[in-house]
N, CA, C and O of each residue as an XYZ file, in Angstrom:
204
protein
N      -4.107     -0.682    -18.668
C      -3.795     -1.113    -17.307
C      -4.835     -0.559    -16.344
O      -5.487     -1.332    -15.642
N      -5.003      0.719    -16.293
C      -6.028      1.314    -15.451
C      -5.655      1.383    -13.982
O      -4.579      0.955    -13.566
N      -6.572      1.931    -13.221
C      -6.359      2.140    -11.788
C      -6.213      0.812    -11.053
O      -5.333      0.661    -10.206
N      -7.073     -0.149    -11.376
C      -7.009     -1.449    -10.692
C      -5.675     -2.137    -10.952
O      -5.081     -2.706    -10.036
N      -5.203     -2.091    -12.183
C      -3.920     -2.699    -12.509
C      -2.763     -2.015    -11.806
O      -1.830     -2.669    -11.341
N      -2.831     -0.700    -11.733
C      -1.791      0.062    -11.037
C      -1.771     -0.280     -9.549
O      -0.705     -0.449     -8.958
N      -2.957     -0.381     -8.949
C      -3.022     -0.737     -7.526
C      -2.479     -2.145     -7.296
O      -1.795     -2.396     -6.304
N      -2.782     -3.058     -8.210
C      -2.275     -4.422     -8.074
C      -0.751     -4.446     -8.178
O      -0.087     -5.162     -7.428
N      -0.199     -3.665     -9.106
C       1.256     -3.589     -9.246
C       1.910     -3.042     -7.981
O       2.919     -3.577     -7.521
N       1.337     -1.975     -7.416
C       1.928     -1.407     -6.208
C       1.792     -2.364     -5.031
O       2.667     -2.419     -4.167
N       0.691     -3.122     -4.995
C       0.512     -4.112     -3.930
C       1.567     -5.213     -4.047
O       2.136     -5.636     -3.041
N       1.830     -5.676     -5.266
C       2.832     -6.723     -5.469
C       4.223     -6.226     -5.069
O       4.992     -6.959     -4.449
N       4.542     -4.984     -5.424
C       5.831     -4.397     -5.039
C       5.943     -4.328     -3.526
O       6.982     -4.665     -2.959
N       4.872     -3.889     -2.873
C       4.877     -3.797     -1.413
C       5.054     -5.175     -0.778
O       5.803     -5.325      0.187
N       4.365     -6.179     -1.319
C       4.478     -7.535     -0.768
C       5.907     -8.056     -0.852
O       6.375     -8.729      0.067
N       6.601     -7.754     -1.939
C       7.998     -8.183     -2.075
C       8.873     -7.529     -1.006
O       9.733     -8.184     -0.417
N       8.651     -6.238     -0.757
C       9.418     -5.540      0.284
C       9.134     -6.150      1.657
O      10.045     -6.369      2.455
N       7.861     -6.418      1.912
C       7.474     -6.991      3.200
C       8.055     -8.386      3.372
O       8.571     -8.712      4.440
N       7.980     -9.196      2.353
C       8.491    -10.561      2.433
C      10.003    -10.592      2.622
O      10.532    -11.518      3.237
N      10.699     -9.592      2.099
C      12.151     -9.531      2.258
C      12.544     -9.375      3.725
O      13.665     -9.715      4.102
N      11.644     -8.871      4.547
C      11.927     -8.683      5.972
C      11.796     -9.980      6.773
O      12.301    -10.073      7.891
N      11.125    -10.971      6.208
C      10.901    -12.196      6.973
C      10.069    -11.889      8.205
O       9.009    -11.270      8.108
N      10.551    -12.323      9.364
C       9.812    -12.073     10.606
C      10.475    -10.998     11.467
O      10.182    -10.888     12.658
N      11.363    -10.211     10.870
C      12.064     -9.140     11.581
C      11.108     -7.962     11.802
O      10.829     -7.201     10.876
N      10.616     -7.821     13.019
C       9.611     -6.801     13.337
C      10.113     -5.388     13.067
O       9.347     -4.538     12.613
N      11.375     -5.130     13.335
C      11.925     -3.792     13.105
C      11.928     -3.493     11.607
O      11.581     -2.386     11.192
N      12.314     -4.467     10.805
C      12.328     -4.312      9.347
C      10.912     -4.145      8.800
O      10.696     -3.360      7.877
N       9.961     -4.864      9.350
C       8.585     -4.827      8.862
C       7.903     -3.486      9.105
O       6.986     -3.112      8.372
N       8.334     -2.779     10.105
C       7.683     -1.520     10.471
C       7.657     -0.528      9.304
O       6.622      0.083      9.037
N       8.779     -0.365      8.614
C       8.855      0.625      7.537
C       7.925      0.293      6.373
O       7.160      1.166      5.962
N       7.947     -0.927      5.815
C       7.019     -1.206      4.711
C       5.545     -1.050      5.104
O       4.737     -0.570      4.309
N       5.198     -1.454      6.328
C       3.803     -1.306      6.757
C       3.432      0.170      6.875
O       2.357      0.576      6.432
N       4.299      0.961      7.461
C       4.026      2.388      7.626
C       3.880      3.059      6.264
O       2.968      3.860      6.058
N       4.783      2.732      5.328
C       4.722      3.321      3.999
C       3.440      2.917      3.266
O       2.832      3.740      2.582
N       3.031      1.662      3.407
C       1.817      1.197      2.727
C       0.580      1.870      3.304
O      -0.324      2.251      2.560
N       0.533      2.018      4.610
C      -0.600      2.702      5.241
C      -0.690      4.140      4.741
O      -1.781      4.616      4.429
N       0.439      4.835      4.662
C       0.442      6.209      4.171
C      -0.038      6.274      2.721
O      -0.815      7.159      2.364
N       0.424      5.339      1.885
C       0.016      5.322      0.479
C      -1.485      5.069      0.352
O      -2.162      5.722     -0.442
N      -2.001      4.125      1.130
C      -3.433      3.830      1.075
C      -4.269      4.989      1.621
O      -5.367      5.247      1.128
N      -3.757      5.683      2.631
C      -4.456      6.865      3.151
C      -4.593      7.936      2.070
O      -5.642      8.572      1.962
N      -3.544      8.142      1.267
C      -3.601      9.128      0.184
C      -4.669      8.745     -0.832
O      -5.420      9.597     -1.304
N      -4.732      7.463     -1.164
C      -5.750      7.000     -2.109
C      -7.137      7.220     -1.522
O      -8.030      7.731     -2.198
N      -7.314      6.838     -0.277
C      -8.613      6.992      0.396
C      -9.036      8.458      0.428
O     -10.193      8.786      0.164
N      -8.084      9.337      0.756
C      -8.396     10.762      0.840
C      -8.764     11.355     -0.519
O      -9.466     12.364     -0.578
N      -8.301     10.744     -1.610
C      -8.577     11.285     -2.939
C      -9.927     10.838     -3.499
O     -10.378     11.367     -4.515
N     -10.571      9.877     -2.852
C     -11.874      9.397     -3.319
C     -12.946     10.374     -2.850
O     -13.051     10.657     -1.656
N     -13.745     10.890     -3.787
C     -14.769     11.861     -3.378
C     -15.867     11.218     -2.535
O     -16.192     10.041     -2.693
N     -16.419     12.014     -1.649
C     -17.543     11.575     -0.813
C     -18.761     11.363     -1.713
O     -18.964     12.127     -2.656
N     -19.565     10.352     -1.444
C     -20.777     10.173     -2.251
C     -21.776     11.305     -1.991
O     -21.886     11.813     -0.875
N     -22.483     11.679     -3.026
C     -23.511     12.713     -2.907
C     -24.824     12.008     -2.589
O     -25.265     11.119     -3.316
N     -25.428     12.422     -1.500
C     -26.682     11.781     -1.077
C     -27.831     12.731     -1.260
O     -28.973     12.383     -0.962
């Protein structure tokens, strides 16, 4: 599966949660906030390139 497959799985899970909210802005806030936090953790774990 690997990292790419795992990220795709988590993205699909997130999309299902988001779609369940429809156009309810209050409902949408939580899935978006959680996804941003999850992506921030991934971003923070990527090492800086050595130049």
